[in-house]
TIMI-2910 file (N, C-alpha, C, CB; in pm, 1 decimal, decimal comma, always signed):
<rs>
+----------+----------+----------+----------+----------+----------+----------+----------+----------+----------+----------+----------+------+
!      n_x !      n_y !      n_z !     ca_x !     ca_y !     ca_z !      c_x !      c_y !      c_z !     cb_x !     cb_y !     cb_z ! resn !
+----------+----------+----------+----------+----------+----------+----------+----------+----------+----------+----------+----------+------+
!  +6331,1 !  +6924,6 !  +4389,3 !  +6286,1 !  +7044,4 !  +4451,0 !  +6325,6 !  +7057,2 !  +4598,8 !  +6140,6 !  +7052,5 !  +4437,1 !  Met !
!  +6324,1 !  +6949,4 !  +4664,5 !  +6350,2 !  +6941,5 !  +4806,9 !  +6491,9 !  +7000,2 !  +4838,8 !  +6338,7 !  +6792,7 !  +4855,0 !  Gly !
!  +6589,2 !  +6961,7 !  +4749,9 !  +6723,4 !  +7012,3 !  +4772,6 !  +6737,9 !  +7161,4 !  +4753,4 !  +6817,1 !  +6943,4 !  +4683,5 !  Lys !
!  +6667,5 !  +7207,3 !  +4648,3 !  +6673,2 !  +7352,6 !  +4627,1 !  +6609,1 !  +7435,8 !  +4743,5 !  +6602,2 !  +7386,1 !  +4495,1 !  Arg !
!  +6503,3 !  +7380,8 !  +4793,6 !  +6440,9 !  +7450,5 !  +4905,7 !  +6531,5 !  +7452,7 !  +5028,9 !  +6307,8 !  +7384,9 !  +4940,5 !  Ala !
!  +6604,3 !  +7345,6 !  +5050,3 !  +6706,2 !  +7342,9 !  +5164,9 !  +6814,5 !  +7436,8 !  +5136,6 !  +6767,7 !  +7201,4 !  +5188,0 !  Arg !
!  +6872,4 !  +7449,0 !  +5017,2 !  +6974,9 !  +7548,4 !  +4993,6 !  +6926,9 !  +7684,7 !  +5019,3 !  +7025,3 !  +7539,9 !  +4857,1 !  Lys !
!  +6808,6 !  +7719,5 !  +4980,5 !  +6759,3 !  +7854,2 !  +5001,1 !  +6747,1 !  +7877,0 !  +5153,6 !  +6620,9 !  +7876,0 !  +4927,5 !  Lys !
!  +6702,5 !  +7776,8 !  +5226,8 !  +6682,8 !  +7794,8 !  +5368,9 !  +6819,2 !  +7816,4 !  +5435,7 !  +6608,8 !  +7672,7 !  +5430,3 !  Lys !
!  +6920,4 !  +7730,9 !  +5400,4 !  +7047,1 !  +7743,0 !  +5461,1 !  +7117,7 !  +7874,9 !  +5417,8 !  +7130,7 !  +7621,5 !  +5426,4 !  Ser !
!  +7092,3 !  +7915,5 !  +5292,9 !  +7146,2 !  +8045,0 !  +5250,2 !  +7086,5 !  +8153,8 !  +5323,6 !  +7126,6 !  +8067,9 !  +5107,0 !  Gly !
!  +6948,4 !  +8145,9 !  +5346,2 !  +6875,1 !  +8249,4 !  +5418,8 !  +6922,3 !  +8253,2 !  +5569,2 !  +6718,9 !  +8222,0 !  +5408,8 !  Gly !
!  +6962,4 !  +8134,6 !  +5619,0 !  +7008,2 !  +8127,9 !  +5758,9 !  +7138,2 !  +8203,8 !  +5772,2 !  +7026,5 !  +7980,5 !  +5805,9 !  Leu !
!  +7226,6 !  +8189,6 !  +5675,1 !  +7359,3 !  +8268,2 !  +5680,3 !  +7333,9 !  +8415,1 !  +5666,8 !  +7459,0 !  +8223,6 !  +5565,4 !  Trp !
!  +7238,2 !  +8448,4 !  +5582,9 !  +7214,4 !  +8591,7 !  +5568,3 !  +7153,3 !  +8649,9 !  +5697,6 !  +7121,0 !  +8618,6 !  +5447,1 !  Ile !
!  +7065,0 !  +8570,3 !  +5760,8 !  +7008,1 !  +8618,5 !  +5890,8 !  +7117,9 !  +8626,9 !  +5999,9 !  +6892,1 !  +8522,1 !  +5939,4 !  His !
!  +7204,9 !  +8524,1 !  +6003,9 !  +7314,7 !  +8526,6 !  +6102,0 !  +7408,4 !  +8650,0 !  +6078,1 !  +7397,3 !  +8392,5 !  +6093,0 !  Leu !
!  +7438,4 !  +8672,9 !  +5945,5 !  +7514,4 !  +8787,8 !  +5911,8 !  +7451,1 !  +8915,3 !  +5952,7 !  +7539,3 !  +8789,9 !  +5771,8 !  Phe !
!  +7320,1 !  +8932,2 !  +5921,9 !  +7251,6 !  +9054,2 !  +5961,4 !  +7244,1 !  +9071,9 !  +6112,3 !  +7113,5 !  +9055,3 !  +5904,0 !  Leu !
!  +7224,3 !  +8964,7 !  +6186,4 !  +7223,3 !  +8977,6 !  +6332,5 !  +7361,9 !  +9017,7 !  +6387,0 !  +7177,7 !  +8845,1 !  +6396,6 !  Val !
!  +7469,7 !  +8949,8 !  +6335,6 !  +7599,7 !  +8985,8 !  +6372,9 !  +7626,2 !  +9132,6 !  +6336,4 !  +7698,9 !  +8893,3 !  +6308,3 !  Ala !
!  +7590,1 !  +9173,4 !  +6220,3 !  +7612,4 !  +9313,7 !  +6173,9 !  +7542,1 !  +9410,4 !  +6267,0 !  +7560,8 !  +9334,3 !  +6027,4 !  Phe !
!  +7418,6 !  +9382,3 !  +6300,2 !  +7338,6 !  +9468,6 !  +6388,9 !  +7407,6 !  +9474,9 !  +6531,1 !  +7187,5 !  +9412,3 !  +6400,0 !  Cys !
!  +7456,0 !  +9365,0 !  +6579,4 !  +7523,1 !  +9360,6 !  +6707,5 !  +7642,7 !  +9451,5 !  +6704,3 !  +7564,5 !  +9218,5 !  +6743,4 !  Val !
!  +7725,0 !  +9448,8 !  +6596,0 !  +7840,6 !  +9529,7 !  +6585,2 !  +7805,6 !  +9669,3 !  +6573,7 !  +7921,7 !  +9490,1 !  +6474,9 !  Phe !
!  +7706,9 !  +9702,7 !  +6502,5 !  +7657,8 !  +9843,5 !  +6485,2 !  +7612,9 !  +9897,1 !  +6618,2 !  +7539,8 !  +9851,8 !  +6382,0 !  Val !
!  +7531,9 !  +9824,7 !  +6692,1 !  +7485,4 !  +9864,9 !  +6819,4 !  +7600,0 !  +9882,5 !  +6919,4 !  +7386,7 !  +9766,2 !  +6869,2 !  Val !
!  +7685,2 !  +9786,3 !  +6920,7 !  +7806,5 !  +9800,5 !  +7008,7 !  +7887,0 !  +9925,5 !  +6970,5 !  +7899,1 !  +9672,6 !  +6997,8 !  Ala !
!  +7911,1 !  +9943,4 !  +6845,0 !  +7981,6 ! +10063,4 !  +6801,8 !  +7912,1 ! +10196,5 !  +6845,5 !  +7995,2 ! +10059,9 !  +6650,5 !  Gly !
!  +7786,8 ! +10200,5 !  +6825,2 !  +7712,1 ! +10322,1 !  +6864,5 !  +7713,5 ! +10337,8 !  +7021,2 !  +7561,5 ! +10314,1 !  +6809,9 !  Val !
!  +7707,4 ! +10235,6 !  +7090,6 !  +7714,4 ! +10241,5 !  +7238,8 !  +7849,9 ! +10295,3 !  +7283,1 !  +7690,1 ! +10100,4 !  +7301,6 !  Tyr !
!  +7960,6 ! +10244,9 !  +7225,0 !  +8091,7 ! +10288,3 !  +7268,8 !  +8115,3 ! +10435,4 !  +7226,0 !  +8201,8 ! +10194,7 !  +7210,5 !  Trp !
!  +8061,5 ! +10470,9 !  +7108,4 !  +8076,7 ! +10615,2 !  +7069,0 !  +7996,0 ! +10706,2 !  +7158,7 !  +8032,6 ! +10637,3 !  +6922,1 !  Gln !
!  +7876,5 ! +10666,3 !  +7199,7 !  +7793,3 ! +10743,8 !  +7284,0 !  +7863,5 ! +10758,0 !  +7422,4 !  +7652,6 ! +10678,6 !  +7295,7 !  Tyr !
!  +7918,8 ! +10645,6 !  +7472,8 !  +7987,4 ! +10652,2 !  +7598,9 !  +8105,5 ! +10746,9 !  +7592,3 !  +8032,3 ! +10515,3 !  +7640,8 !  Arg !
!  +8182,2 ! +10740,5 !  +7487,9 !  +8298,7 ! +10831,2 !  +7467,9 !  +8248,1 ! +10972,5 !  +7456,1 !  +8382,0 ! +10792,4 !  +7340,4 !  Glu !
!  +8136,6 ! +10994,1 !  +7390,5 !  +8083,1 ! +11131,7 !  +7371,5 !  +8045,4 ! +11189,8 !  +7509,9 !  +7955,6 ! +11131,1 !  +7273,7 !  Tyr !
!  +7979,5 ! +11110,9 !  +7589,2 !  +7945,2 ! +11154,3 !  +7725,8 !  +8065,7 ! +11193,2 !  +7814,7 !  +7869,0 ! +11044,3 !  +7793,7 !  Arg !
!  +8169,7 ! +11102,2 !  +7799,7 !  +8295,9 ! +11134,6 !  +7872,0 !  +8360,2 ! +11261,8 !  +7824,4 !  +8395,3 ! +11022,1 !  +7857,4 !  Gln !
!  +8365,1 ! +11278,7 !  +7694,5 !  +8421,7 ! +11400,6 !  +7640,6 !  +8337,4 ! +11524,4 !  +7675,3 !  +8436,0 ! +11387,9 !  +7490,5 !  Leu !
!  +8209,5 ! +11508,2 !  +7682,5 !  +8119,7 ! +11621,8 !  +7719,9 !  +8146,7 ! +11662,9 !  +7865,2 !  +7966,9 ! +11582,1 !  +7702,1 !  Lys !
!  +8173,7 ! +11564,7 !  +7945,8 !  +8205,0 ! +11596,2 !  +8095,0 !  +8337,9 ! +11667,8 !  +8095,2 !  +8213,0 ! +11459,9 !  +8191,1 !  Val !
!  +8437,3 ! +11620,1 !  +8023,7 !  +8568,2 ! +11681,4 !  +8023,3 !  +8557,9 ! +11823,8 !  +7966,2 !  +8668,2 ! +11595,7 !  +7941,6 !  Glu !
!  +8478,9 ! +11842,6 !  +7867,9 !  +8464,0 ! +11977,0 !  +7807,7 !  +8398,7 ! +12072,1 !  +7908,3 !  +8378,7 ! +11970,1 !  +7676,2 !  Leu !
!  +8308,1 ! +12021,9 !  +7987,7 !  +8244,9 ! +12103,4 !  +8092,9 !  +8350,2 ! +12139,3 !  +8193,9 !  +8126,3 ! +12028,5 !  +8161,3 !  Ala !
!  +8434,3 ! +12047,3 !  +8236,3 !  +8543,3 ! +12073,5 !  +8332,1 !  +8636,1 ! +12176,9 !  +8280,7 !  +8620,6 ! +11948,1 !  +8362,9 !  Asp !
!  +8671,4 ! +12166,3 !  +8158,7 !  +8768,9 ! +12259,7 !  +8102,0 !  +8707,5 ! +12397,5 !  +8089,6 !  +8818,8 ! +12211,0 !  +7964,8 !  Val !
!  +8578,5 ! +12400,1 !  +8058,5 !  +8511,4 ! +12536,0 !  +8045,8 !  +8501,8 ! +12599,1 !  +8183,9 !  +8364,3 ! +12524,3 !  +7980,9 !  Gln !
!  +8481,0 ! +12521,5 !  +8288,0 !  +8473,5 ! +12568,0 !  +8423,9 !  +8615,0 ! +12616,8 !  +8466,6 !  +8419,7 ! +12454,1 !  +8518,5 !  Gln !
!  +8722,2 ! +12551,0 !  +8430,2 !  +8853,1 ! +12596,0 !  +8457,5 !  +8882,8 ! +12721,7 !  +8387,2 !  +8949,7 ! +12495,2 !  +8423,0 !  Gln !
!  +8841,3 ! +12737,9 !  +8260,6 !  +8857,3 ! +12864,8 !  +8188,4 !  +8789,6 ! +12976,1 !  +8261,0 !  +8802,4 ! +12854,8 !  +8047,6 !  Ile !
!  +8661,5 ! +12954,8 !  +8301,3 !  +8586,7 ! +13055,9 !  +8370,3 !  +8657,2 ! +13098,6 !  +8500,0 !  +8446,8 ! +13005,2 !  +8399,5 !  Ala !
!  +8708,1 ! +13004,1 !  +8575,7 !  +8775,3 ! +13030,0 !  +8696,6 !  +8901,7 ! +13113,2 !  +8671,5 !  +8807,6 ! +12900,8 !  +8765,3 !  Asp !
!  +8975,3 ! +13076,5 !  +8572,0 !  +9100,5 ! +13152,1 !  +8539,2 !  +9067,9 ! +13293,4 !  +8490,1 !  +9183,8 ! +13076,5 !  +8429,5 !  Glu !
!  +8958,4 ! +13311,4 !  +8414,4 !  +8920,8 ! +13440,4 !  +8373,0 !  +8882,8 ! +13532,1 !  +8494,1 !  +8806,9 ! +13428,5 !  +8275,4 !  Gln !
!  +8807,0 ! +13467,8 !  +8594,2 !  +8777,8 ! +13539,7 !  +8715,0 !  +8899,8 ! +13582,4 !  +8792,6 !  +8692,8 ! +13458,5 !  +8800,0 !  Gln !
!  +8999,1 ! +13491,6 !  +8797,2 !  +9122,2 ! +13525,1 !  +8867,6 !  +9191,6 ! +13637,6 !  +8792,5 !  +9215,4 ! +13401,0 !  +8881,2 !  Lys !
!  +9189,4 ! +13635,1 !  +8661,1 !  +9251,7 ! +13743,3 !  +8582,7 !  +9186,2 ! +13881,6 !  +8617,8 !  +9237,2 ! +13712,8 !  +8427,8 !  Thr !
!  +9053,2 ! +13876,0 !  +8620,7 !  +8979,5 ! +14002,5 !  +8653,4 !  +9016,5 ! +14049,2 !  +8798,4 !  +8819,6 ! +13979,8 !  +8640,9 !  Leu !
!  +9024,1 ! +13953,5 !  +8886,2 !  +9060,2 ! +13986,5 !  +9024,7 !  +9199,1 ! +14048,4 !  +9031,1 !  +9054,4 ! +13860,9 !  +9113,5 !  Asp !
!  +9297,0 ! +13988,0 !  +8965,2 !  +9433,5 ! +14040,1 !  +8958,4 !  +9432,4 ! +14181,7 !  +8893,8 !  +9525,6 ! +13941,6 !  +8876,5 !  Phe !
!  +9358,3 ! +14202,4 !  +8789,9 !  +9352,5 ! +14327,9 !  +8717,4 !  +9294,8 ! +14436,6 !  +8814,0 !  +9263,7 ! +14312,7 !  +8585,5 !  Gln !
!  +9195,6 ! +14400,2 !  +8891,1 !  +9129,7 ! +14493,8 !  +8986,7 !  +9231,8 ! +14526,8 !  +9097,6 !  +8995,0 ! +14429,6 !  +9049,4 !  Ala !
!  +9307,8 ! +14428,1 !  +9145,1 !  +9411,7 ! +14453,6 !  +9250,2 !  +9519,2 ! +14548,4 !  +9193,3 !  +9479,2 ! +14316,5 !  +9299,2 !  Lys !
!  +9563,9 ! +14516,7 !  +9071,4 !  +9667,5 ! +14595,4 !  +9008,2 !  +9619,0 ! +14743,7 !  +8995,7 !  +9703,7 ! +14534,4 !  +8867,4 !  Lys !
!  +9499,8 ! +14758,7 !  +8949,1 !  +9445,0 ! +14896,4 !  +8932,8 !  +9434,9 ! +14967,9 !  +9065,1 !  +9306,4 ! +14892,8 !  +8866,7 !  Asp !
!  +9397,6 ! +14892,6 !  +9171,3 !  +9390,9 ! +14951,5 !  +9306,0 !  +9530,6 ! +14985,6 !  +9355,7 !  +9321,2 ! +14854,8 !  +9405,0 !  Tyr !
!  +9626,9 ! +14896,7 !  +9338,5 !  +9766,9 ! +14925,6 !  +9387,4 !  +9826,7 ! +15040,6 !  +9310,7 !  +9859,7 ! +14800,2 !  +9372,8 !  Tyr !
!  +9780,1 ! +15065,5 !  +9187,9 !  +9838,2 ! +15179,5 !  +9113,2 !  +9764,1 ! +15309,6 !  +9132,7 !  +9841,8 ! +15148,3 !  +8967,0 !  Asn !
!  +9653,7 ! +15300,0 !  +9215,4 !  +9571,0 ! +15423,9 !  +9229,3 !  +9638,1 ! +15520,3 !  +9331,3 !  +9422,0 ! +15387,5 !  +9277,0 !  Ser !
!  +9609,8 ! +15642,9 !  +9314,2 !  +9661,0 ! +15746,8 !  +9404,9 !  +9615,9 ! +15733,0 !  +9549,0 !  +9619,8 ! +15880,2 !  +9355,3 !  Asp !
!  +9498,2 ! +15681,8 !  +9568,2 !  +9444,0 ! +15666,8 !  +9704,8 !  +9524,4 ! +15560,8 !  +9776,8 !  +9291,7 ! +15628,9 !  +9703,1 !  Ser !
!  +9565,4 ! +15451,1 !  +9709,5 !  +9638,1 ! +15345,9 !  +9777,9 !  +9779,7 ! +15390,0 !  +9803,5 !  +9636,0 ! +15216,6 !  +9697,3 !  Tyr !
!  +9841,3 ! +15459,4 !  +9711,4 !  +9976,4 ! +15513,1 !  +9730,9 !  +9975,1 ! +15611,6 !  +9852,4 ! +10027,0 ! +15586,1 !  +9598,2 !  Ile !
!  +9873,8 ! +15700,1 !  +9856,1 !  +9867,4 ! +15792,4 !  +9966,6 !  +9842,5 ! +15711,2 ! +10100,4 !  +9753,0 ! +15899,6 !  +9940,7 !  Glu !
!  +9757,8 ! +15613,3 ! +10098,4 !  +9738,3 ! +15533,3 ! +10220,1 !  +9863,6 ! +15472,3 ! +10274,6 !  +9641,6 ! +15425,9 ! +10194,4 !  Gln !
!  +9941,0 ! +15409,8 ! +10183,0 ! +10069,7 ! +15348,1 ! +10218,9 ! +10168,0 ! +15451,2 ! +10271,3 ! +10130,0 ! +15276,2 ! +10098,2 !  Ile !
! +10172,1 ! +15566,9 ! +10194,3 ! +10263,0 ! +15675,7 ! +10243,3 ! +10230,8 ! +15719,0 ! +10383,1 ! +10255,8 ! +15797,3 ! +10152,1 !  Ala !
! +10099,4 ! +15732,2 ! +10418,8 ! +10059,8 ! +15778,8 ! +10550,8 ! +10084,9 ! +15669,3 ! +10652,3 !  +9911,8 ! +15821,8 ! +10552,6 !  Arg !
! +10036,9 ! +15548,7 ! +10625,5 ! +10047,6 ! +15442,2 ! +10725,7 ! +10185,9 ! +15384,9 ! +10752,4 !  +9962,0 ! +15333,6 ! +10686,1 !  Glu !
! +10256,5 ! +15356,6 ! +10647,5 ! +10382,6 ! +15285,7 ! +10658,9 ! +10502,3 ! +15388,1 ! +10670,6 ! +10401,1 ! +15190,8 ! +10534,4 !  Lys !
! +10491,8 ! +15501,2 ! +10595,6 ! +10609,1 ! +15592,8 ! +10596,6 ! +10583,6 ! +15709,0 ! +10691,8 ! +10639,3 ! +15647,2 ! +10452,8 !  Leu !
! +10460,0 ! +15732,5 ! +10736,5 ! +10432,8 ! +15841,9 ! +10824,7 ! +10434,8 ! +15977,7 ! +10759,8 ! +10527,5 ! +15839,8 ! +10932,8 !  Gly !
! +10418,0 ! +15981,5 ! +10630,1 ! +10417,9 ! +16106,4 ! +10557,3 ! +10284,1 ! +16180,6 ! +10570,4 ! +10449,2 ! +16080,4 ! +10411,6 !  Leu !
! +10289,8 ! +16311,4 ! +10551,7 ! +10166,0 ! +16395,0 ! +10555,9 ! +10176,7 ! +16488,8 ! +10437,6 ! +10149,8 ! +16476,9 ! +10695,2 !  Val !
! +10060,1 ! +16543,5 ! +10405,4 ! +10056,8 ! +16645,6 ! +10298,4 ! +10115,4 ! +16778,1 ! +10349,5 !  +9910,2 ! +16667,6 ! +10247,4 !  Lys !
! +10158,1 ! +16861,5 ! +10257,0 ! +10221,7 ! +16984,3 ! +10293,9 ! +10130,9 ! +17082,0 ! +10375,1 ! +10269,9 ! +17050,8 ! +10169,9 !  Ser !
! +10004,9 ! +17074,4 ! +10355,1 !  +9915,7 ! +17167,2 ! +10429,0 !  +9851,0 ! +17097,6 ! +10557,0 !  +9800,9 ! +17218,9 ! +10330,6 !  Asn !
!  +9897,1 ! +16981,1 ! +10594,2 !  +9845,3 ! +16913,2 ! +10712,2 !  +9941,8 ! +16933,6 ! +10831,8 !  +9825,2 ! +16761,2 ! +10682,6 !  Glu !
!  +9884,5 ! +16920,4 ! +10949,1 !  +9962,7 ! +16926,3 ! +11075,5 !  +9950,2 ! +16786,0 ! +11138,0 !  +9908,4 ! +17043,2 ! +11176,9 !  Ile !
! +10066,5 ! +16736,9 ! +11169,5 ! +10071,6 ! +16602,5 ! +11235,9 ! +10072,1 ! +16619,9 ! +11388,5 ! +10200,5 ! +16521,1 ! +11190,2 !  Leu !
!  +9975,6 ! +16554,3 ! +11454,4 !  +9970,5 ! +16554,7 ! +11600,4 ! +10012,2 ! +16416,2 ! +11648,9 !  +9827,1 ! +16592,9 ! +11653,0 !  Tyr !
! +10101,6 ! +16418,4 ! +11745,8 ! +10148,7 ! +16289,9 ! +11801,0 ! +10096,1 ! +16275,5 ! +11938,2 ! +10302,0 ! +16279,4 ! +11801,5 !  Ile !
! +10032,3 ! +16172,2 ! +11970,0 !  +9983,0 ! +16142,6 ! +12101,5 ! +10078,8 ! +16059,7 ! +12174,9 !  +9852,2 ! +16076,1 ! +12096,3 !  Asn !
! +10137,0 ! +16117,1 ! +12280,5 ! +10245,4 ! +16049,0 ! +12354,3 ! +10195,5 ! +15938,9 ! +12454,9 ! +10326,6 ! +16154,7 ! +12431,2 !  Arg !
! +10065,8 ! +15942,3 ! +12473,9 ! +10009,2 ! +15848,0 ! +12573,7 ! +10003,7 ! +15704,9 ! +12518,2 !  +9866,3 ! +15893,4 ! +12616,2 !  Glu !
! +10015,6 ! +15684,2 ! +12391,1 ! +10001,8 ! +15550,6 ! +12333,6 ! +10134,6 ! +15482,8 ! +12337,9 !  +9948,4 ! +15555,6 ! +12189,8 !  Gln !
+----------+----------+----------+----------+----------+----------+----------+----------+----------+----------+----------+----------+------+
</rs>
């Protein structure tokens, strides 16, 4: 009986060692996956911020395009840069300047 009891104890020891090693590998795997998850989450936040920034730039460019195509801007440029006036306006020139 003494030998059988020893075999069961040594067999139980191997099972315990295997379970401990298995648990260590599982915990290590979970840790590395969690670490990678956190890193990917940070990268996702960065990419989402970049997308938001680019969308804002697109809106700004669209607003500028709309302004540059507006009649008021074209009239302003015609008056300031080209010196044009409307047909019913009188242009006064100040020679003192």
